[in-house]
ROSETI-128356 format. One record per atom (N, C-alpha, C): y, x, z. Coordinates in steps of 0.001 Angstrom, whole numbers, padded with zeros to 6 digits, always signed. Example, Ala and Ser with C-alpha at 12.3 -4.5 7.8 and 13.67 -1.06 7.14 Angstrom:
-005690+013190+007800-004500+012300+007800-003300+013200+007800-002250+012850+007080-001060+013670+007140+000030+012900+007870
This chain:
+107292+101710+106856+107048+101828+105473+106029+101385+104905+105653+101812+103742+104543+101318+102715+104133+102730+102574+103212+103288+102760+102316+104201+102851+101260+104574+103065+100322+104771+101393+098945+104451+101808+098358+106199+102018+097673+106081+102947+097098+107162+104081+095866+107378+104015+095098+108396+103144+093712+108402+103187+093372+110362+103748+092874+109461+105216+092671+110981+105611+091240+110982+106175+090736+111797+105629+088991+111975+105952+088729+113231+106826+087978+113546+107699+087826+113899+108567+086150+114360+108486+085774+115841+107936+084510+116166+107538+083910+116215+109066+082681+115494+109288+081072+115548+110228+082022+116507+111077+081803+117626+111147+081593+119023+112249+082812+118506+113042+084043+117977+112823+085505+118229+113071+085751+117114+113596+085223+115622+113566+085905+114454+113746+085815+114434+115509+085154+115447+116487+085397+115232+117603+086660+116028+118079+086956+117255+117453+088071+117528+117651+089611+117241+117202+089252+116552+116110+090611+115811+115704+090666+113951+115639+091967+113461+115544+091921+112239+116231+092597+111638+114338+092330+111154+113818+093261+110053+112868+094682+110133+112939+094853+109231+114325+096136+108692+114539+097102+109763+114421+096612+110646+115072+097893+112038+115230+097821+112681+114277+096996+112897+113045+097039+112963+111820+097969+112067+110966+097751+111166+110973+098378+109907+109879+100120+109887+110988+100266+109743+112455+101783+110029+112994+102301+111134+112029+101904+112679+111976+102258+114316+111620+102874+113447+110351+102122+112767+109379+102198+112681+107899+103650+111690+107724+103449+110525+108410+104187+109851+108710+105985+109942+109082+105915+111254+110160+106981+111402+110576+107739+111957+109730+106729+112834+108781+107235+113980+107933+108173+113182+106626+107151+112073+106153+107731+110954+105396+108906+110476+105697+108954+109742+106501+110370+109143+107109+111152+110281+107711+111056+111839+107451+112053+112593+108200+112538+112828+106903+111774+112901+105819+112368+113498+104274+112855+112002+103593+112853+111027+104271+113628+109729+103726+112354+109114+102138+111353+109533+102806+110476+108682+101519+109949+107482+101404+110819+106386+101112+110581+104805+101480+110215+104254+100326+110154+104781+099334+108919+103760+098430+108027+103962+098851+107004+103247+098021+105693+103191+098512+105190+104450+097787+104328+105209+098469+103926+106380+098128+102609+106626+099175+101481+107738+098214+100218+107643+098856+099904+109421+098370+098860+109645+099778+098612+110864+099674+097214+110910+100036+096204+111685+100171+095372+112094+101110+095472+113659+101916+094496+113362+102375+094341+114822+103947+093554+114577+103927+092534+116023+103981+091815+116089+104321+091181+117585+105685+090520+117120+106494+090140+117853+107564+088707+118641+107233+088752+119794+106998+087351+120638+105918+087142+122329+106893+085962+122112+105933+085539+123783+106662+086417+125166+106116+085657+126208+106281+086376+127466+105543+085804+127665+104376+084896+126974+104417+083920+127261+102697+084822+126458+101830+084958+125207+102277+085470+123991+101027+086681+124596+100856+087520+125084+101767+088922+125821+101041+089004+126908+100477+087983+127567+101063+087591+129191+100141+087369+128869+098570+086499+127876+098092+086391+127382+097185+087383+126967+096108+088190+126012+096665+089263+124954+096347+090185+126546+095934+090679+126898+096984+091677+128304+096633+091249+129289+095512+090023+129486+095553+089440+130297+094663+089631+129921+092829+089434+128296+093011+088703+127672+091816+090352+127276+091167+090821+126808+091803+092709+126171+091792+093954+127148+091843+093412+128052+092769+094967+129399+093161+094429+130558+092239+093312+130546+092324+092891+132092+092232+092755+133358+093159+092733+132625+094220+092665+133503+095168+091626+133405+095988+090291+134855+096164+089739+134896+096868+089526+134990+098200+089643+134101+099071+089618+133681+100475+089853+132536+100639+089911+132272+102053+089973+131474+102863+091407+131182+103067+091949+129993+103369+093034+129729+103714+093416+128892+104745+094237+128799+105485+094705+127381+106562+094873+126095+105907+095872+125827+104678+095973+124894+104312+096084+124751+102923+096060+123650+102029+096094+123657+100346+097051+122346+100253+097812+122366+099166+098824+121199+098665+098518+121013+097249+098120+120255+096938+098199+119703+095410+098868+118766+095065+100118+118505+094832+100847+118103+094535+100884+117083+093097+100983+115763+092926+100566+115565+091787+102306+115718+090692+102807+115742+091000+104264+115950+090556+105241+117182+091197+105617+117685+089997+106382+119139+090704+107542+118671+091503+108346+117497+090652+109830+117551+091594+109855+116373+091786+109663+115505+092583+110051+114112+092748+111358+113538+092517+112418+114516+092467+113773+113517+092264+113935+113817+090380+113122+115003+090008+113711+115024+088698+112575+114918+087504+111548+114250+088254+110390+113931+087077+110771+113101+085986+110468+113098+084577+110531+112312+083786+109311+111453+083539+108842+111569+084244+107228+110443+084080+108363+109176+084310+107498+108168+083722+108078+106680+084141+107292+106645+085578+107866+105604+086442+107088+105445+087689+106079+104528+087430+104850+105002+088466+103128+104235+088016+103452+102971+088150+102311+102133+087003+102535+100763+087340+102294+100355+088347+101112+100742+089204+101672+100147+090428+102342+099966+091125+103679+100835+091208+104630+101424+092168+104583+102342+092811+103391+103182+093107+103107+103775+094111+103645+105308+093624+104278+105940+094331+104695+107415+094035+103468+107664+094760+102713+108401+093826+101145+109476+094326+102063+111087+094050+101872+111220+095804+101878+112661+096284+101089+113994+095965+099993+113655+096275+098678+114256+096178+097496+114526+097336+097217+115795+097648+096305+116080+098551+096932+117231+099523+096461+116869+100969+096600+118209+101706+095391+118184+102132+094699+119647+102352+093474+119887+102567+093836+121116+103729+092937+121145+105201+093142+121882+105476+091762+122447+106332+091544+123898+106589+090382+124414+107357+090435+124139+108528+089470+123674+108907+089649+123586+111113+089367+124855+111319+088615+125167+111286+088099+126373+111812+089273+127991+111871+090211+127636+110177+090814+128546+110177+092186+128223+111344+092468+126818+110888+093872+125930+112204+093336+126666+113578+092212+126558+113935+091712+126803+114834+091823+128165+115588+091060+129445+114921+091471+130400+115132+093449+130864+115138+093919+130477+114031+095113+131129+113994+095973+130297+115792+095098+129056+116506+096287+128535+117753+095310+129839+118840+094554+129625+118424+094272+130840+119468+094897+132293+119418+095127+132688+118171+095987+133817+117819+097321+133670+118443+097691+132278+118183+099180+131840+118906+099485+131785+119828+098021+131137+120486+098103+131171+121979+098441+129526+122127+098051+128713+121061+098378+127157+121348+097111+126318+121217+097385+125099+121752+095761+124210+121479+095769+124278+119840+094475+124336+119190+094137+123609+117813+095403+122616+117257+095358+121180+118341+096044+120041+117886+097448+120792+117283+098195+121313+118213+099315+121899+117681+099489+122724+115630+098468+123469+115726+098496+124319+114664+098089+123510+113513+096914+122031+113846+096475+121145+112902+097702+120274+112014+098885+119819+113176+100246+119175+113626+101206+119789+112454+101261+121511+112776+102321+122010+111837+101197+122119+110514+100221+122534+110181+099854+122490+109391+099985+121136+108097+099339+119495+108668+099908+118848+108394+101308+118334+107474+102351+119000+108184+103694+118767+108063+103962+119954+106863+103374+121016+106936+103739+122265+105721+103229+121890+104581+102072+120942+104832+101251+120638+103538+102146+119646+102881+102639+118466+104047+103397+117467+102903+104069+117615+102140+105291+118613+102857+106748+119368+102429+106382+119426+101614+104614+120589+101304+104523+121155+099978+104538+120321+098912+104235+119057+098902+103814+117969+098438+105149+117343+097595+106063+117511+098390+107687+116763+098482+108318+118131+098185+108051+118923+097266+108528+119854+096851+108935+121356+097090+108688+121537+098290+109209+123006+099496+108279+123743+099033+108790+125126+099100+108066+126170+098508+108563+127081+099664+107831+128076+099845+108217+129262+100920+108091+130781+099812+108155+130831+098416+108299+132062+097754+109217+133048+098315+110526+132106+098161+112096+133218+098475+112442+133429+100098+112471+134177+100389+112890+134015+101814+113809+132692+102279+114934+132711+101615+115750+131446+101809+114840+130048+102010+114255+130060+101101+113186+128554+100509+112620+128888+102206+111854+130077+102175+110928+129748+103273+111597+129352+104542+112689+130115+105273+113946+129639+106015+113853+128142+106217+114101+127793+104745+114397+125935+105127+113468+125255+105221+112339+125795+104917+111147+124775+105550+110782+125097+106737+110942+126052+107233+110759+126613+108347+111330+125506+109479+112966+125547+108877+113397+124602+109977+113359+123550+109398+112955+123048+108537+112619+121145+108558+110676+121007+109246+109781+122073+109192+108619+122164+109810+109294+121886+111746+109959+122914+112124+110563+122553+113280+111178+121554+113680+112037+121102+112860+112630+119646+113490+111227+118613+113554+110561+118071+112839+109786+117488+112299+108404+117332+113539+108251+118497+114098+107170+118963+114925+108048+118443+116370+109031+118960+116516+109855+118827+117728+109897+116840+117500+110440+116226+117139+110366+114655+116751+108832+114060+117265+107876+115040+116938+106540+114443+117094+106251+114698+118451+106341+115601+119085+106272+115942+120391+107394+115190+121500+108200+114453+120846+109544+114225+121639+109047+112913+121515+108206+112224+120697+107488+110627+120244+106229+110575+121325
């Protein structure tokens, strides 16, 4: 598939996170959701302070969180905008707090890598229009996450 993935890992976390497994999580998610046209997205692994500032500025929540997803389009299927001139669907940006993910992994009793992979999947699904505001939406999103995570673990 022709996906353009920009993956950035801030310096303090480069020893804990491997770009290859981040890329694999993004690509597995896009493939599972049948995103076959040329698509582009950015993924950043960063610190609590950066995520907190972005969460406060863009979402109005004055706290850190584990993952933020900034979709460039609200709905890929029903967009009234013409396709971009380069023919690439620009999905958006996923930003993950490594310290928050590591803390959650410890609470859940699994390795930080597992939590990061789940957050990558979760963030990409948000870019693709998934939400979890309503219980039935959350149930659907969690089921898709579980299926994609199982595919990653099997591969």
